[in-house]
C-alpha positions in Angstrom: 1.9 -1.8 -5.3 5.2 -0.4 -6.4 7.2 -1.1 -9.5 8.9 -3.5 -8.1 5.8 -5.6 -7.2 4.1 -5.1 -10.4 3.1 -8.1 -12.6 3.3 -6.5 -15.7 6.3 -4.2 -16.7 4.5 -1.7 -18.3 3.9 -0.5 -14.7 7.0 -2.0 -13.3 10.4 -2.0 -15.1 9.3 0.8 -17.5 6.9 2.8 -15.2 8.9 5.7 -15.8 8.2 5.7 -19.2 4.5 5.1 -19.2 3.2 7.0 -16.0 1.7 9.6 -18.3 -0.8 7.1 -19.4 -2.1 6.6 -16.0 -4.2 9.8 -16.5 -6.2 7.8 -19.6 -6.0 4.2 -18.9 -6.0 3.3 -15.5 -8.9 2.2 -13.3 -9.0 5.5 -11.5 -8.9 7.2 -15.0 -11.6 5.2 -16.3 -14.2 6.2 -13.3 -13.1 9.7 -13.9 -14.0 9.8 -17.4 -17.3 7.7 -16.5 -18.1 10.6 -14.1 -17.6 13.2 -16.9 -19.7 11.5 -19.3 -22.6 11.4 -16.5 -22.2 15.0 -15.3 -22.1 16.2 -19.4 -25.1 14.3 -19.8 -26.8 16.0 -16.9 -25.8 18.8 -18.3 -27.1 18.4 -21.8 -30.5 17.3 -20.1 -30.6 20.6 -18.2 -29.5 22.3 -21.3 -32.7 20.5 -23.1 -35.0 22.5 -20.9 -36.7 19.4 -19.2 -39.4 20.8 -17.0 -38.1 18.8 -14.0 -34.9 20.6 -14.2 -36.1 24.1 -15.2 -35.6 25.0 -11.0 -31.8 24.8 -11.2 -29.5 27.3 -12.1 -26.6 27.3 -14.8 -24.1 28.2 -11.8 -25.6 25.3 -9.8 -25.1 22.7 -12.4 -21.5 24.2 -13.6 -20.6 23.5 -10.2 -21.1 19.6 -10.6 -18.3 19.4 -13.4 -16.0 19.7 -10.4 -16.8 16.1 -9.7 -14.4 15.3 -12.6 -12.4 18.2 -12.9 -11.1 17.8 -9.3 -11.4 14.2 -9.2 -8.8 12.5 -6.9 -7.7 9.1 -5.8 -9.8 9.3 -2.7 -13.1 9.9 -4.9 -11.8 6.8 -6.9 -11.3 4.8 -3.6 -14.9 6.1 -2.9 -16.3 4.8 -5.8 -14.6 1.4 -5.4 -16.0 1.0 -2.1 -19.6 1.6 -3.4 -18.6 -1.2 -6.4 -18.3 -3.8 -3.6 -21.7 -3.7 -2.6 -23.1 -3.2 -6.2 -21.0 -5.6 -8.2 -21.2 -3.1 -11.1 -18.8 -0.5 -11.7 -21.0 2.0 -13.9 -23.8 1.8 -11.1 -21.1 2.5 -8.5 -20.1 5.8 -10.2 -24.0 6.6 -10.5 -24.5 6.1 -6.7 -21.4 8.1 -6.1 -22.6 11.2 -8.0 -26.2 10.6 -6.4 -24.3 10.9 -3.0 -22.7 14.3 -4.4 -25.9 15.7 -5.4 -27.2 15.1 -2.0 -24.3 16.6 -0.6 -25.0 19.8 -2.8 -28.9 19.9 -1.9 -30.1 18.5 -5.3 -32.0 15.2 -3.9 -34.9 16.4 -6.2 -33.0 15.7 -9.6 -30.8 13.3 -8.7 -32.8 10.5 -10.7 -32.0 12.4 -13.8 -28.3 11.0 -13.3 -27.9 8.2 -15.7 -31.6 8.7 -16.9 -32.7 6.2 -19.4 -29.1 4.9 -20.0 -27.4 1.7 -19.7 -23.8 1.0 -18.6 -22.7 1.0 -22.1 -24.0 4.3 -22.9 -21.0 5.5 -20.3 -18.3 3.0 -21.3 -18.9 3.5 -24.9 -18.4 7.1 -24.7 -15.9 7.2 -21.8 -13.4 4.6 -23.4 -13.1 6.5 -26.9 -12.8 9.9 -25.1 -10.0 8.7 -23.0 -8.6 7.2 -25.9 -8.7 10.2 -28.3 -7.3 12.5 -25.2 -4.2 10.1 -24.8 -3.7 9.8 -28.5 -3.7 13.6 -28.7 -1.7 14.4 -25.6 0.6 11.3 -25.6 0.9 9.7 -28.6 0.8 12.1 -31.1 3.7 14.3 -29.6 5.9 11.5 -28.9 5.8 10.4 -32.5 6.0 13.7 -33.9 9.3 14.3 -31.8 10.6 10.9 -33.1 9.7 11.7 -36.8 11.3 14.9 -36.5 15.0 13.2 -35.2 14.3 10.8 -38.1 13.9 13.7 -40.5 16.9 15.5 -39.0 19.1 12.6 -39.8 17.7 12.2 -43.2 18.7 15.9 -43.8 22.2 15.4 -42.3 22.6 12.1 -44.4 21.1 13.4 -47.7 24.2 13.3 -49.4 25.9 10.4 -48.0 26.3 7.6 -50.6 25.8 3.9 -49.5 26.1 0.5 -50.9 22.4 -0.9 -51.2 21.7 -4.5 -50.6 19.0 -6.2 -52.2 18.4 -9.8 -51.2 21.2 -9.2 -48.8 23.5 -8.9 -51.8 25.5 -5.5 -52.7 23.2 -3.8 -55.4 22.9 -0.2 -56.8 24.1 2.5 -54.4 21.8 4.6 -52.8 22.1 7.6 -50.3 21.7 7.1 -46.6 19.3 10.2 -46.0 17.2 8.7 -48.8 16.7 5.4 -46.9 15.7 7.4 -44.0 13.3 9.4 -46.0 11.5 5.9 -47.0 10.5 5.3 -43.7 9.5 9.2 -42.4 7.3 9.3 -45.6 5.8 5.9 -44.7 5.0 6.9 -41.1 3.4 10.1 -42.3 1.5 8.6 -44.6 0.0 6.0 -42.1 -0.5 8.8 -39.5 -2.6 10.5 -42.0 -5.0 7.7 -42.1 -4.4 7.2 -38.2 -5.6 10.8 -37.8 -8.6 10.7 -40.3 -10.2 7.6 -38.3 -13.4 8.8 -36.8 -13.8 7.5 -33.1 -17.7 6.5 -32.6 -19.5 6.6 -29.3 -22.6 4.4 -28.7 -25.4 6.4 -27.2 -28.8 5.1 -27.3 -30.2 3.3 -24.2 -30.5 -0.4 -23.2 -30.6 -1.8 -27.0 -29.8 1.1 -29.2 -33.3 2.8 -29.6 -33.6 5.1 -26.9 -36.8 3.4 -25.7 -36.8 4.7 -22.1 -36.4 8.2 -23.3 -39.3 8.2 -25.8 -41.5 6.7 -23.4 -40.8 9.2 -20.8 -40.6 12.1 -23.2 -42.5 11.2 -26.3 -42.5 14.5 -28.0 -38.5 14.9 -27.7 -36.4 14.1 -30.7 -34.0 12.0 -28.7 -31.9 10.9 -31.6 -31.1 14.4 -32.3 -30.2 15.3 -28.6 -27.8 11.8 -28.5 -26.3 13.2 -31.8 -25.6 16.6 -30.4 -24.4 15.0 -27.1 -21.7 13.4 -28.9 -20.5 16.0 -30.8 -21.2 19.1 -28.9 -20.5 18.1 -25.5 -17.9 15.2 -26.0 -16.3 16.0 -29.2 -17.0 12.8 -30.7 -19.5 11.0 -33.3 -22.5 9.0 -32.6 -22.6 6.0 -34.2 -26.1 4.5 -35.1 -27.8 2.3 -35.4 -26.5 0.0 -32.6 -27.1 -2.7 -30.6 -26.6 -2.2 -26.9 -23.0 -1.6 -27.7 -20.9 0.3 -30.1 -19.8 -1.6 -33.3 -16.3 -1.2 -32.5 -15.3 -1.2 -36.1 -13.8 2.3 -36.2 -11.9 1.3 -33.3 -10.7 -1.6 -34.8 -9.7 0.4 -37.7 -7.7 2.9 -35.4 -5.9 -0.3 -33.9 -5.0 -1.6 -37.3 -3.6 1.8 -38.3 -1.6 1.7 -34.9 -0.1 -1.6 -35.9 0.8 -0.5 -39.4 2.8 2.4 -37.6 4.4 0.0 -35.6 5.2 -2.7 -38.2 6.9 0.4 -40.0 8.9 1.3 -37.1 9.9 -2.7 -36.6 11.3 -2.5 -39.9 13.2 0.6 -39.3 14.6 -1.1 -35.9 15.8 -4.1 -38.1 17.5 -2.3 -40.6 19.5 0.4 -38.1 20.3 -2.8 -36.2 21.9 -4.4 -39.5 23.6 -1.3 -40.3 25.0 -1.3 -36.9 26.4 -4.9 -37.0 27.8 -3.9 -40.6 29.5 -0.9 -38.7 27.9 1.6 -40.9 27.0 3.2 -37.5 28.9 3.1 -34.4 27.1 4.1 -31.0 28.1 6.5 -28.3 29.0 4.9 -24.9 27.9 6.2 -21.6 30.1 6.1 -18.5 29.2 3.2 -16.3 26.9 1.3 -18.7 27.7 -2.3 -19.4 27.3 -3.8 -22.9 27.7 -7.5 -21.5 28.2 -9.4 -18.6 30.9 -11.2 -20.0 32.6 -9.0 -22.9 33.6 -5.6 -21.8 34.0 -4.6 -25.3 30.5 -4.8 -26.1 28.2 -1.9 -27.1 25.0 -3.5 -28.1 22.2 -1.9 -30.2 19.6 -2.6 -27.1 17.5 0.4 -27.7 16.5 -0.9 -31.0 15.9 -4.4 -29.8 13.8 -2.9 -26.9 11.9 -1.4 -29.2 11.4 -4.1 -31.8 10.4 -6.3 -29.0 7.8 -3.6 -27.3 6.5 -3.0 -30.8 5.4 -6.8 -31.3 3.7 -7.1 -28.0 2.0 -4.0 -28.7 0.9 -5.5 -32.5 0.0 -8.6 -30.8 -2.5 -6.9 -28.4 -3.7 -4.6 -31.3 -4.4 -7.3 -33.6 -6.5 -9.1 -30.7 -8.3 -5.9 -29.8 -9.0 -5.2 -33.7 -10.2 -8.7 -34.2 -12.4 -9.4 -31.1 -14.0 -6.2 -30.5 -16.3 -6.0 -33.5 -17.7 -9.1 -32.8 -20.7 -9.5 -29.9 -23.2 -12.1 -29.5 -26.9 -10.8 -30.5 -27.6 -7.6 -28.9 -24.5 -7.9 -26.6 -22.3 -10.3 -24.5 -19.7 -8.8 -22.0 -16.5 -10.1 -23.5 -15.9 -6.4 -24.9 -16.2 -4.9 -21.3 -12.6 -6.9 -20.2 -10.9 -6.3 -23.6 -11.5 -2.6 -23.5 -9.8 -2.4 -20.0 -6.6 -3.4 -21.9 -6.4 -0.7 -24.3 -3.8 1.0 -22.1 -1.3 -2.2 -22.6 -0.4 -1.9 -26.3 -0.4 1.9 -26.0 2.2 1.5 -23.0 4.4 -0.7 -25.3 4.4 1.4 -28.2 5.2 4.4 -26.1 8.2 2.5 -24.7 9.1 1.6 -28.0 8.9 5.4 -29.2 11.1 6.5 -26.5 13.5 3.5 -27.2 14.2 4.4 -30.7 14.6 8.0 -29.8 17.3 7.2 -27.4 18.9 4.7 -29.9 19.1 7.3 -32.5 20.7 9.7 -30.3 23.6 7.2 -29.8 24.2 6.4 -33.5 27.6 7.5 -34.7 28.2 7.8 -38.7 31.0 5.6 -39.8 31.6 7.0 -43.4 35.0 5.4 -43.7 33.2 2.0 -43.5 30.4 3.1 -46.2 33.3 4.1 -48.2 35.2 0.9 -47.8 32.0 -1.4 -48.6 31.6 1.0 -52.0 35.3 0.7 -52.9 35.1 -3.2 -52.4 32.1 -3.3 -54.9 32.7 -1.7 -58.1 30.5 -4.4 -59.9 27.6 -2.3 -58.6 28.1 -0.1 -61.5 27.5 -2.8 -64.0 24.0 -1.6 -64.3 25.0 1.9 -65.2 27.6 0.8 -67.7 25.0 -1.6 -69.5 22.3 1.1 -69.8 24.7 3.4 -71.1 25.8 0.7 -73.9 21.9 0.0 -74.1 21.6 3.8 -74.9 24.3 3.5 -77.5 22.7 0.3 -79.2 25.9 -1.7 -78.1 24.9 -5.5 -78.9 24.0 -7.5 -75.6 25.1 -5.2 -73.3 23.4 -7.0 -70.2 24.9 -10.3 -71.4 28.4 -8.8 -71.3 28.2 -7.2 -68.2 26.7 -10.3 -66.7 29.7 -12.4 -68.3 32.0 -10.2 -66.3 30.6 -9.6 -62.9 27.9 -12.3 -62.0 29.0 -14.6 -59.4 32.5 -13.4 -59.3 34.6 -13.2 -56.1 36.0 -10.1 -56.8 35.5 -7.6 -59.5 37.4 -4.2 -58.8 38.0 -0.8 -60.1 40.7 -2.2 -62.5 38.7 -5.1 -64.0 35.9 -2.7 -64.8 37.9 0.0 -66.4 39.8 -2.6 -68.4 36.4 -3.9 -69.5 35.4 -0.4 -70.5 38.7 0.2 -72.3 38.3 -3.0 -74.7 34.5 -2.0 -75.7 33.8 -1.0 -79.2 32.4 2.4 -78.5 33.7 6.1 -79.0 36.1 7.7 -77.1 33.2 10.0 -75.6 31.3 7.1 -74.5 34.3 5.5 -72.9 35.1 8.7 -71.0 31.8 9.0 -69.6 31.8 5.3 -68.6 35.3 5.5 -67.1 34.0 8.6 -65.2 31.3 6.2 -63.2 32.1 5.3 -59.8 30.2 3.6 -56.9 30.5 6.5 -55.0 28.7 9.0 -57.4 26.3 6.3 -59.0 23.5 7.1 -56.4 20.8 8.7 -58.5 18.8 11.8 -57.4 17.4 12.4 -54.1 
């Protein structure tokens, strides 16, 4: 398969933007993570001191880690070849490892591969581990870079006055940098929540009670072993009690947190798109690029549109994952298995969006002349300031007076505002204070 023949744009058109996720969410990656869990489990059994494994040396066991550390496409193909016979993906991994044991002269302990386990003990550890590592290695660095770029613009624009619009109508002026800060603060808060979600793993045998383990070795505290295995060997946390599968409640929380991050970015993209349409921003042109096949003048905000679309697809999939995964018939049905294979898809659409937003922000050119012109054309927005000074002075019905002057009027400019101030029955000091007001300076403090 090539990017031109891929059904999904994630692996096709956008392959160059998503290739790094292959190490975590591809079929080969899933096989590798399963092998990793199986080998670390064998290592944990050896470390536990099972009598049947005491003849092994630490060096011999350590060599087994090369099965996932040096995992290759050829190895993945070998596992898939076995799966053609087993018609069971995890059993194919078990047989692949046992074959490696035989090659290394470990036939007498190969039955401790996958000892007492069910396939979900492997899947429900491999998938959260891959998700955690993808989040740390790909997602977090990208959004950190995006946030840094947003905060740099926030700093650059912290003193730029801008006409605000509430309900789409001219409103009390604001500062462009502060409006950027609204988004960065929202994102950081949601990312803190995302970071805090503990990814759980299921490790408890066929129906969660470690039946086979306790039958084979009744005096061993297998629940303590399972907890140690999850935490010490995998860096995750064990969910207990469980059915045959993990509850996925925390995984659902993780996906919901991702959707909130994406929703904030959709909001950001739409605002920036609107500011571009209002000419508050222009965009850098790139030689050779075409904005429209018919209209040669156009420089479209395509990066923000691309990001919005991809974030929407990601959220639709994340919502489905979060809503479906925690539901399973009785002790287990198979619907989670096929759904879990799609975790990388919304991840990929999210990553595409992060990169598009970053690219789009790099093209923005602030058009201060347009921002100033809009402020100059909307002197009525200082009516709020005037009426509150008048309230302070106990002037009768100041709100109503400003409402009569400004509400629904086609044009209330500087001249009209200052004429209104001059006829007020207030002290000269108050008049001077009011005359000094301007849409350019009535911005509050940020």
